[in-house]
C-alpha positions as CSV (number, residue, x, y, z in Angstrom):
1,M,5.4,1.0,-5.9
2,R,3.0,-1.4,-7.5
3,S,5.4,-4.2,-7.3
4,M,6.1,-3.4,-3.7
5,I,2.5,-3.4,-2.7
6,T,1.7,-6.6,-4.6
7,T,4.7,-8.5,-3.2
8,T,3.7,-7.5,0.3
9,L,0.1,-8.5,-0.3
10,V,1.0,-12.0,-1.3
11,A,2.9,-12.4,2.0
12,L,0.0,-11.0,3.9
13,I,-2.5,-13.5,2.4
14,L,-0.6,-16.2,4.3
15,I,-1.7,-14.8,7.6
16,V,-5.2,-13.4,7.1
17,V,-8.2,-15.0,5.3
18,T,-8.8,-11.9,3.1
19,P,-6.6,-8.7,3.6
20,E,-8.2,-4.8,3.4
21,I,-7.6,-0.5,3.5
22,S,-9.6,44.8,9.2
23,F,-11.4,46.1,6.9
24,A,-9.3,46.5,3.9
25,A,-9.0,49.0,1.1
26,G,-10.9,47.8,-2.0
27,L,-13.9,46.2,-0.3
28,S,-17.2,47.8,-1.3
29,D,-19.2,49.7,1.2
30,K,-22.1,47.4,0.5
31,S,-20.0,44.3,1.4
32,I,-18.8,45.7,4.7
33,S,-22.3,46.9,5.7
34,E,-23.9,43.5,4.7
35,F,-21.2,41.5,6.5
36,L,-21.6,43.4,9.8
37,A,-25.4,43.5,9.5
38,G,-25.4,39.8,9.0
39,V,-23.3,39.2,12.1
40,T,-25.6,41.4,14.1
41,E,-28.7,39.6,13.0
42,L,-27.4,36.4,14.4
43,D,-27.7,37.7,18.0
44,A,-29.8,40.9,17.9
45,T,-32.9,41.1,20.1
46,A,-36.0,43.1,19.3
47,D,-34.6,46.1,21.2
48,D,-31.5,46.1,19.0
49,N,-33.3,46.6,15.7
50,A,-32.6,50.3,15.6
51,L,-28.9,49.6,15.9
52,V,-29.0,47.0,13.1
53,Q,-30.8,49.5,10.8
54,E,-28.3,52.2,11.6
55,A,-25.5,49.9,10.6
56,K,-27.2,49.1,7.4
57,S,-28.0,52.7,6.5
58,I,-24.5,54.1,6.7
59,S,-22.9,52.2,3.8
60,T,-22.4,55.4,1.8
61,K,-21.0,57.5,4.7
62,G,-17.3,58.1,5.6
63,E,-15.2,55.3,7.2
64,A,-14.9,57.0,10.6
65,Q,-18.7,57.2,10.9
66,R,-19.0,53.5,9.8
67,A,-16.5,52.4,12.5
68,S,-18.5,54.1,15.3
69,A,-21.8,52.6,14.1
70,Y,-20.4,49.1,13.6
71,Q,-19.1,49.0,17.2
72,Q,-22.5,50.0,18.5
73,A,-24.4,47.5,16.3
74,L,-22.2,44.6,17.3
75,R,-22.2,45.4,21.1
76,N,-24.7,42.6,21.9
77,I,-23.0,39.7,20.3
78,K,-22.4,37.0,22.9
79,A,-19.0,36.5,24.5
80,P,-17.4,33.1,23.9
81,S,-18.1,30.2,26.1
82,D,-16.1,30.1,29.4
83,V,-12.9,28.1,29.0
84,S,-13.7,26.6,32.5
85,T,-16.1,24.3,30.8
86,V,-13.4,22.0,29.4
87,R,-13.1,18.6,31.0
88,G,-9.7,18.6,32.6
89,E,-6.2,19.9,32.7
90,K,-5.1,18.2,29.5
91,E,-8.1,19.6,27.6
92,M,-7.7,23.1,29.1
93,K,-4.0,23.2,28.1
94,L,-4.9,22.1,24.5
95,Y,-7.6,24.7,24.2
96,E,-5.4,27.5,25.3
97,A,-2.6,26.3,23.0
98,V,-4.7,26.2,19.8
99,A,-7.8,28.4,20.2
100,D,-6.2,31.5,18.9
101,G,-5.6,29.6,15.6
102,V,-9.4,29.1,15.2
103,V,-11.3,32.0,13.5
104,Y,-14.9,33.0,13.1
105,I,-16.0,33.2,9.5
106,G,-19.0,35.1,8.2
107,S,-20.1,35.3,4.6
108,Y,-23.0,36.2,2.4
109,V,-23.7,33.3,0.1
110,G,-26.8,34.9,-1.3
111,P,-28.6,38.2,-1.1
112,D,-30.2,37.5,2.3
113,D,-28.3,34.4,3.3
114,F,-25.6,35.1,5.9
115,V,-23.7,32.0,6.9
116,I,-21.3,31.6,9.8
117,G,-18.6,29.0,10.2
118,S,-15.2,28.3,11.6
119,G,-11.7,28.2,10.1
120,S,-8.1,27.2,10.9
121,I,-5.1,29.5,10.3
122,L,-2.5,27.5,8.3
123,S,0.1,30.2,7.6
124,S,1.4,33.5,8.7
125,D,0.5,35.1,5.3
126,G,-3.2,34.6,6.1
127,L,-4.3,31.3,4.6
128,I,-7.3,29.8,6.4
129,L,-8.8,26.4,5.8
130,T,-12.6,25.9,6.1
131,N,-15.5,24.1,4.4
132,Y,-16.6,24.9,0.9
133,H,-20.3,25.1,2.0
134,V,-19.4,27.9,4.5
135,I,-18.2,30.3,1.7
136,E,-20.0,28.9,-1.4
137,G,-21.3,31.7,-3.5
138,A,-19.5,34.4,-1.5
139,D,-17.6,37.2,-3.2
140,D,-15.5,37.8,-0.1
141,V,-15.4,36.6,3.5
142,G,-15.2,38.3,6.9
143,V,-12.8,36.9,9.5
144,V,-12.7,37.7,13.2
145,F,-10.0,36.4,15.5
146,R,-10.6,35.0,19.0
147,R,-11.8,37.6,21.5
148,E,-13.5,37.6,24.9
149,S,-16.3,39.9,23.8
150,F,-17.7,41.6,20.7
151,D,-18.6,44.8,22.8
152,D,-15.4,46.6,21.8
153,L,-15.0,45.2,18.3
154,K,-13.3,47.7,16.0
155,D,-13.6,48.0,12.3
156,S,-9.9,47.2,12.0
157,E,-10.5,43.8,13.7
158,I,-12.7,42.5,10.9
159,Y,-10.4,41.1,8.2
160,I,-11.7,40.8,4.7
161,S,-10.6,37.7,2.9
162,D,-10.7,36.3,-0.6
163,V,-11.4,32.7,-1.7
164,E,-8.2,31.2,-3.0
165,K,-9.1,27.7,-3.9
166,V,-12.0,25.3,-3.5
167,D,-12.7,21.6,-3.6
168,E,-16.5,21.2,-4.1
169,I,-16.4,17.5,-4.0
170,A,-14.5,17.1,-0.7
171,D,-16.2,20.3,0.7
172,L,-13.0,22.2,1.4
173,A,-12.0,25.8,0.8
174,L,-8.9,27.9,1.3
175,I,-9.3,31.6,1.9
176,K,-6.7,34.3,2.4
177,I,-6.8,37.5,4.5
178,R,-6.0,40.5,2.3
179,Y,-4.1,42.3,5.0
180,P,-3.2,39.8,7.7
181,P,-2.1,41.0,11.2
182,P,1.3,40.1,12.5
183,Q,2.0,37.2,14.8
184,M,-1.1,35.1,14.1
185,K,-1.3,31.7,15.7
186,T,-0.9,29.1,13.1
187,L,-2.1,25.5,13.3
188,K,-0.3,22.3,12.1
189,L,-1.9,19.8,9.8
190,G,-1.2,16.2,11.0
191,T,-1.4,13.0,9.1
192,M,-3.5,9.8,9.3
193,K,-0.6,7.6,10.3
194,D,-1.5,7.4,14.0
195,V,-5.3,8.0,13.6
196,R,-7.1,5.0,15.1
197,V,-10.5,4.1,16.5
198,G,-10.7,5.2,20.1
199,L,-8.3,8.1,19.8
200,D,-9.2,11.2,21.9
201,V,-10.1,14.2,19.6
202,H,-11.0,17.8,20.3
203,A,-13.1,20.3,18.4
204,I,-13.3,24.1,18.5
205,G,-15.9,26.2,16.7
206,H,-18.9,28.4,16.9
207,P,-22.0,26.2,17.2
208,D,-25.3,28.0,17.3
209,D,-23.6,31.3,17.9
210,E,-21.7,30.1,21.0
211,Y,-18.3,31.3,19.9
212,W,-15.0,29.5,20.5
213,T,-16.7,26.5,22.0
214,Y,-14.6,23.4,22.9
215,T,-15.9,19.9,22.8
216,F,-14.2,16.6,23.4
217,G,-14.7,13.0,22.2
218,Y,-13.1,10.1,20.4
219,I,-12.8,8.6,17.0
220,S,-15.5,6.1,16.2
221,Q,-14.2,5.0,12.8
222,V,-12.1,6.1,9.8
223,R,-13.9,5.8,6.4
224,L,-12.0,6.1,3.1
225,G,-13.8,7.4,0.1
226,Y,-16.9,8.2,2.1
227,Q,-19.8,9.7,0.1
228,W,-22.5,12.1,1.4
229,Q,-24.9,14.8,0.2
230,Y,-26.2,18.1,1.6
231,G,-29.9,18.8,1.6
232,N,-31.5,18.1,-1.8
233,E,-28.3,17.7,-3.8
234,M,-28.5,15.3,-6.7
235,P,-27.0,11.9,-6.2
236,S,-24.7,12.6,-9.2
237,N,-23.2,15.4,-7.1
238,S,-22.3,13.4,-4.1
239,R,-19.5,14.7,-1.9
240,E,-16.6,12.3,-1.4
241,A,-13.6,12.3,0.9
242,D,-11.8,10.3,3.5
243,V,-13.5,11.1,6.7
244,V,-13.0,10.7,10.5
245,Q,-16.2,9.6,12.2
246,T,-16.5,10.9,15.7
247,Q,-19.1,11.3,18.5
248,T,-17.5,14.7,19.3
249,P,-20.5,17.0,19.6
250,I,-20.7,19.5,16.7
251,N,-23.5,21.7,15.4
252,P,-24.1,24.4,12.7
253,G,-21.3,26.9,13.2
254,N,-18.7,24.2,13.8
255,S,-18.5,23.7,10.0
256,G,-14.9,24.3,8.8
257,G,-13.4,24.1,12.3
258,P,-10.6,21.9,13.2
259,L,-10.6,18.4,14.8
260,F,-7.4,18.0,16.8
261,N,-5.5,15.1,18.2
262,D,-3.8,15.2,21.6
263,N,-0.6,16.6,19.8
264,Q,-2.5,19.7,18.8
265,E,-2.5,18.6,15.2
266,I,-5.4,19.0,12.8
267,I,-6.5,15.5,11.7
268,G,-9.8,16.7,10.2
269,I,-12.2,19.6,9.4
270,N,-15.6,19.2,11.1
271,S,-18.0,19.1,8.2
272,F,-21.4,17.4,8.7
273,S,-23.5,15.2,11.0
274,N,-26.1,12.6,10.4
275,S,-29.3,14.4,11.5
276,D,-31.2,11.1,11.9
277,S,-28.7,9.6,14.4
278,E,-27.2,11.2,17.5
279,G,-23.5,11.0,17.8
280,L,-22.7,10.4,14.1
281,N,-20.4,13.3,13.2
282,F,-17.9,13.5,10.4
283,A,-14.7,15.5,9.7
284,V,-13.0,15.6,6.3
285,A,-9.7,13.7,7.1
286,A,-6.2,15.0,7.0
287,S,-5.3,12.8,4.0
288,T,-8.0,14.5,1.8
289,I,-7.0,17.9,3.2
290,Q,-3.4,17.3,2.2
291,E,-4.4,16.3,-1.3
292,F,-6.5,19.5,-1.6
293,L,-3.6,21.7,-0.4
294,D,-1.2,20.0,-2.8
295,R,-3.5,20.2,-5.8
296,A,-3.2,23.2,-8.2
297,G,-6.5,24.9,-8.9
298,D,-10.1,24.2,-8.0
299,R,-11.9,20.8,-8.1
300,T,-15.6,21.0,-8.9
301,F,-18.3,18.6,-9.9
302,A,-18.0,19.8,-13.5
303,S,-14.2,19.6,-13.7
304,S,-14.2,16.2,-12.0
305,A,-16.5,14.7,-14.5
306,S,-14.0,15.5,-17.3
307,A,-10.8,14.8,-15.4
308,A,-11.2,11.8,-13.2
309,P,-8.0,10.5,-11.4
310,P,-6.0,8.0,-13.3
311,V,-7.1,4.4,-12.6
312,E,-5.9,1.1,-13.8
313,T,-7.6,-2.2,-13.1
314,H,-6.0,-5.6,-13.4
315,G,-8.1,-8.5,-12.1
316,G,-9.2,-7.7,-8.7
317,Y,-6.5,-5.0,-8.3
318,T,-7.4,-1.3,-8.9
319,Y,-4.6,1.3,-8.8
320,F,-5.2,5.0,-8.1
321,D,-3.0,8.0,-8.6
322,R,-4.7,10.7,-6.4
323,N,-2.1,13.5,-7.0
324,N,-1.6,12.8,-10.7
325,D,2.1,12.4,-10.4
326,G,2.2,9.2,-12.4
327,L,2.7,6.9,-9.4
328,T,0.3,4.6,-7.6
329,D,-0.7,5.8,-4.1
330,I,-3.7,3.6,-3.4
331,V,-4.5,0.0,-4.3
332,T,-7.8,-1.6,-3.6
333,I,-7.9,-5.4,-3.8
334,D,-10.9,-7.6,-4.4
335,E,-9.1,-10.9,-4.0
336,D,-11.9,-13.2,-5.0
337,E,-13.3,-10.8,-7.6
338,N,-16.8,-10.8,-6.2
339,G,-17.2,-7.0,-6.4
340,V,-16.4,-6.4,-2.7
341,I,-13.1,-4.8,-1.7
342,D,-11.1,-7.0,0.7
343,S,-8.2,-4.6,1.4
344,V,-7.0,-1.1,0.8
345,W,-3.2,-0.3,0.7
346,V,-2.4,3.4,1.1
347,D,0.8,5.5,0.4
348,E,-0.4,8.6,2.3
349,D,2.7,10.7,1.8
350,Y,3.4,9.7,-1.8
351,D,6.9,8.4,-1.0
352,G,6.4,5.0,-2.7
353,E,6.0,3.1,0.5
354,T,2.8,1.7,2.0
355,D,1.9,3.7,5.1
356,Y,-1.1,1.6,6.3
357,V,-3.3,-1.2,5.2
358,L,-7.0,-1.6,6.0
359,V,-8.6,-5.1,5.9
360,D,-12.3,-6.2,5.7
361,R,-11.9,-10.0,6.1
362,D,-15.7,-10.8,6.3
363,E,-16.6,-8.4,3.4
364,N,-19.2,-6.5,5.4
365,G,-17.8,-3.0,4.7
366,E,-16.3,-2.6,8.2
367,V,-12.6,-2.5,8.9
368,D,-11.6,-5.5,11.1
369,A,-7.8,-5.3,10.8
370,R,-5.3,-2.6,10.2
371,R,-1.5,-2.8,9.6
372,D,0.8,0.1,10.5
373,T,4.6,0.5,10.5
374,E,5.8,1.5,13.9
375,M,9.1,1.9,15.7
376,I,9.7,-0.5,18.5
377,A,13.1,-0.3,20.3
378,G,14.3,1.8,17.4
379,V,13.4,-0.8,14.8
380,P,10.5,-0.5,12.2
381,V,8.0,-3.3,12.6
382,Y,4.6,-4.1,11.2
383,V,1.9,-3.9,13.8
384,W,-1.4,-5.6,13.1
385,R,-4.6,-4.7,15.1
386,F,-7.4,-7.2,14.7
387,D,-10.9,-6.2,15.7
388,D,-12.7,-9.5,15.5
389,D,-16.1,-8.2,16.9
390,E,-15.9,-4.9,14.9
391,D,-16.6,-2.8,18.0
392,G,-13.9,-0.3,17.2
393,T,-11.5,-1.7,19.8
394,P,-8.6,-4.1,18.8
395,D,-9.0,-7.5,20.4
396,V,-5.6,-8.9,19.4
397,I,-2.3,-7.2,18.3
398,G,0.1,-9.0,16.0
399,I,3.8,-8.0,15.7
400,D,5.7,-8.8,12.5
401,V,9.2,-8.0,13.6
402,D,11.1,-8.7,10.4
403,Q,8.2,-7.5,8.0
404,D,8.2,-10.8,6.2
405,G,4.4,-11.1,6.2
406,T,4.3,-13.6,9.1
407,I,3.3,-12.4,12.5
408,D,6.0,-13.3,15.0
409,R,4.0,-12.8,18.2
410,Y,0.5,-12.0,19.4
411,E,-0.7,-9.8,22.3
412,Q,-4.2,-10.2,23.7
413,Q,-5.9,-6.9,24.6
């Protein structure tokens, strides 16, 4: 693959100045009581305190008694937001098609710290994708499927799940329902191949206790290897992942929920926002999610320090093997060896072929050109999108019909 990427790069240099990149048996009474009490506390009013205390006090009673008290204690949880609030017909259809695949997640991550989040059902055997920070420190997790109201919630409708795998660095977690119900709605993970600035995106989650809320927006930028921190984390423990930057409104409770494209595919997991700037929201991208799902075992800050991904550097070329299969799948190029990356070449599906190229011609850290392989009239061609003013919208499109590195025609946008 290395030779393929390098050969193609040499040809590219000819045309750009500098190229770029239910309750379940086995769960303790205490865990059940705490989980339900935690959910109740999210929405209980002062008049509901007696109900909350009743739910907490029955942890040692029989299961039939518990079920009755839980229904009563949870009666006042808000109903999900009205679907009629979606923008239009396309959005309404998408919501109805995928919302059943989005779940509510509640977990105790400390003695008195009950956290809510969102999750995406990936498989019929009960695998659910969410953020690591939603379940961090939890022994088990409670899952509730989409519903119109919590008034009639039964004990059998709270599904206890176990943490299967985590990626602390990319802030991802996979949980599994112990006894999954039949006929669950599963969601499809997409790829980054067609993810571009300006693409419409859709989010579903539970922001600020407003359950199964839908929001709409667009992609502002795609950022590879993006680093961030939560709260007072040490700089040495920075999170890192490919991310999709959006202005799609998200709030606490959205964490772990899906970001969809118009094809109802997950292209990201909504994870964090910039609290200092409105409209800067970030989702861990499908590329990083796929790496997480393919990887065996957990990845933590401690394990990463002793098992960094294989890297080779030759001149201004740095070769990465993200899935540790012995083959290069990302190449970064610093053509003039000044310490600034000029281009990133990505083999997203690990098939030995470059899937897309990102270019930063003026070396300011912003992508101003991207190359994708697309089918035109049944023929694969290279399509270059040049964003000269770096406003996120392509200004010029170049078509390289024969993939020889020379653009055959330009189209002004």
